[in-house]
Steps between C-alpha positions, in 0.01 A plus 500: 500500500675388809179426684372293201835318488477422872146366460593281212804354696282443803238303303770286336654422824166396646416274208849342527453434875149352444631265231781387727248432785268317275791278374600431861145403587482265212826338605372477857181325384691258285731427794209453735336271250813284470528486883132394522540217251642252750214571731254431211667174416495399866129585511429290191698212652303525823165519311603190293602310808164588669309381197689173503425452871135578441488244217661237726241569773221480240635167367528363855159620564367326183679182593358511847150557373547204250617278790202600705266420216662166457479433879132602496427269212659207676305608815172467314304188551533219254160495322531118442553436868223750579253295284620166659414630848135465401552131400669383819257217530307287538438470122198268527234755411595597152223587263440235238544597135237264379226678302703814463514623146842489338684822457487657156768623272774301681835387357338163419264670251781672305570372148805553279434537124791452259566515135264793445516690170669831540202668326265423775344796694422524873125498424535192286697324776236584759215378277659164465437435866191705585273215411647275766438720802592831674844624430740660745867576401566503128850551368612482137856524363435525119864529394584163672172333420383408852258612768345419834132501602339440838146359508267501804501134572723200452219311309453787257884511443500124439209544248696778313806290497327199351320713239785707380820291535646402155231700309613716206508880512616687183711215385649420839421208731438639848635337825287555809612358837475595860755764599756423772380607839786726620371526857461124582687303758540127576485432873669181625545320839135561598347337800221257432275719716519808275185576290441726209369772740791485735744512214331808358474676837868427575629648172263788483727681749738564213228644256162431332467126411309401191491131564650258754469123471646196677582232261352150567531164338229291336362403843485854634807465715735794518844455339670769705497768221279793402465786260457870587431757233514873575341797335837682473839367430651708780298312759630169364858635507451610868361163600783320338758730660358482850442123498855438356686730740286396800313193617122533440291254715137452433400265787616403851769274356836667427475395137599789268343529159727506193406763242607490135388668181233284338630317197221526238423188286231435251341171591175548322574566125843345495691506167274448197634350175424816322758689703783309323679631190474219255824616317715471807775251440519361857121461499516301172787290633326415828170414320659255249414204727168458692420357845634147571617261772877460474603139408713338763871462408500799269701818552209717568367248768830522683517871468146545620561282799788733596255793509254293716772404751610870532143603556451231764826605670380860513176398658670283760723794601205734517309259727799455720558873523126566585517227770807668659326836495182360656706332778682821559175685542377248760821514699 
């Protein structure tokens, strides 16, 4: 019995000691973990700081690369000046355009069609113009009742316009007219020694030119103005920008051309009587009295003479200003 009792006591003491040791080990681990926490926080701070520094370096690197790309872009040769190098002169051997077939499907062959019925289909719209020639671009906006069609030649477009304008389609009277050329420019201050060919060659450095013409009077003398029509609107915008910001010279004289967007006017069809709304009050009021020569001594005679004097004064000031400008150019 004594031996058994001693064995039991020994086992009990060993278990007690082991539990105590385990408890102390746990406390030591917890204590060590607490002591390591500041080091872990410091490590995280260092890591974050390093990441921020890396990000800054990356941003500086990106900014540097962007600056280099921009510098490289500016360092590239100006393609407009590059083309002009091949036109340094003399410009006396330009190829004549006489006998050359006109370009097809240009902006001058593009028609606007308005007041279309909303029930019209794309196929019906195309068939309306197929009889007049080959078709290029065809656009139809059924909801708003209008469309555009580009024919192969100007003559075919004129034929289509003459045949279809004011015709009826499903209860609606169609309106057909030439569309505004969005890539056309008016060129002013031209030297009298500039031809159609030189004008086209000079402005082709900005893009593909559809048509270039120097305007002349009834005797064939140049009036100092011309028209340039481009294939793409971006080319016209580039020409306008470069000639406005800089001084574009076409001949030996330091006489810069003046470039403006072309103001489109209809000088062929004008304004037919059928375009007026007969129920318009102002129309009816203006049409109450017909053409006449105003009787001297009447109110309308005196009032009309005021208009004439204002017009004459305007003409005199314009002529005086033009004379001063011409003298300034010769100085």
